[in-house]
C-alpha positions, 0 to 999 in steps of 0.5 A: 589231479590231488592239491597237496597246498591250498591256501584260502584267503590267507592275511597276516598283521603285524604290531609294531611299537614305536619308542615303547619303554624298556623298563618297568621303571619306565613303564610305571612312570610313563605308562603311556609313551609310545605308539604302534601301528599295524602292519599287513605283511599279507594280503587276502592270499590265494592259491593251490599247487598241486601233488608233484608241482614245483611252484616259485615264489618271487618278489622284493625284500619286504614283499611278504615270501617268508611270512607266508612261507612261515604261515605254510609252515606254522611257525607263523599263525595267520591272521585269517584264513587257513591252510590245507596240507596233504603229507609230511612237509620240511623246510629250510626258512632259514638260516640256521632256523631251529638249529642250537648254537652249543649242540655239535652237528651231530646233536643239531641232526637229531634235534631237526630230525624231532622237529620234523617228527622223527624219533630217535631211531629214525634218525639213526636211519638217515644219520649217516645219508645226511652226514654224506650229503652235507660233506661235514664228516669232520665238523660233526661233532664241533658246536655249529656256532662255530660253522659257516653259513655255508655249514648251515645250509650243507647241514640243514638242507641235508637233514631235510632232504633225507626225511623223505617229506612229501612236501620241501619248501625252501627258502632262499637259503640255497644263495648262501653255499658255495656253486657246487653244492647248490648244483648238489642241492639242485640236482637232490630237488630235480630227483625229487621232481621226477619222484613226484615230491611238492616243492615250493622255493623262494629265491631271487635268482630267475634263472633258478625259477625257469629252470625248475619251476613249473609255476611261479607267484610274484608277491608285492607289498603283501599282495600276490599281483601274479600267479601263472607261467613262469616267463609271465609271472617273471616279467611282471616281477621285473615290470614291478621291480622297475616301478620300485627304482622309478618311484625311489629315484630322487627327483628329478633324476628321469628315467630310462626306456628301452624302446627296441630291439633291431638287426643290422639284416633287418631279421633276427635270422642267422646260421650256426656260427656265422656273426650278426650285430643288432642295436638297442635303442633307448630313451633317457631323461639324463645322462646314466652310465650302465652295464648292458645284459643280454640273457638268451633263453631257448623257447623252454626258459633255458638260460644259454647265456647272460652277459653283463659286458662289464668291460665295455660299459654304456652311457646314455645322453638324454635323449634318444640313444642306440647302442650297438652289440656284436657277435662273431660267432653265433656257436647256437644249434637250431630253434628260436630263442629269446633276448632280454635286455637291460642296463643294470648300475655298474655294481649289478644291484639296481635295474636301470631298464629291463625289456624281457623277451626284447627279440626273438632269434632264429638259428639255422643249422645244417648238420645234425647234432643236438642240443643247444650249441656246438663245442668244437672238438677233434678227434685223433686215433694211436 
């Protein structure tokens, strides 16, 4: 297997200046004022990406994800280490990167294309495809300073995917567009995968990583703490997230733990269309309220359902708590499904407690339908 990307011992150190003099006069009068410190954004990062592989990169804000991608794309030079690429690369690093605000969308397409190594004639050949994909026909001659964030992303993504890259690097920007355009971008990424292109994807959306990535790495405070199958890496990512939540709680705030999930029948087995109930057991050192989150995945990592029960928040008391969840009708077809369970703050921004693969559910189906769920239908003929 040919390696498309080799990251060998990468480290990146920045110097952060504090209270530095802002004017020439201040620097002359106070030449030694201010202080500085070294900050290690990346520490000894090593991995390879095979040609045609899709790698997800996940981590908290400030974990070093964007710095790593900028080093890979050549925007930043690593302090130590080497990066080797095989093939041409197109990148969407951050919103509007490479765009000149005073220029029109049309001019920026040519400018962005030139940054990716395309001549004016080569951009001429893809220009209509770029405009069609971005859906900005009526705004292509408008200065991009008047564009919304979604319009920025649409134009930048349209250029990046039409310059025929061997390696596509996408950093968070897909989260800005509307859902329909996000789906369109994902479809194009899947098309690239079928063509054997190499893709690096940074996102906070675990569902996206599960759906399209072959492998994932996890960064935490500049260190790579996981590199492996998507499910394993996301579990480690969530454990790190929960650890950070615990570390930043006020003193005396206590902790919340999910002890397990049980079924009313004692076995996690149900027939298609039947109802069932489960009980989630918590231990809490404090009184806390949040929304119970239930995620159902196929064994291939496809998200079937995510329910955060916003209409019925859960309130835990100090000590042991049991929360029941009833399903009136399980529409899943034959197969084994994994359940993730969590408790999040009502706004959904902070995870209070989380359990990955808390239980596995066996669904029995007597029919011959295929797929994941059965959708009721009626047929009429006239």
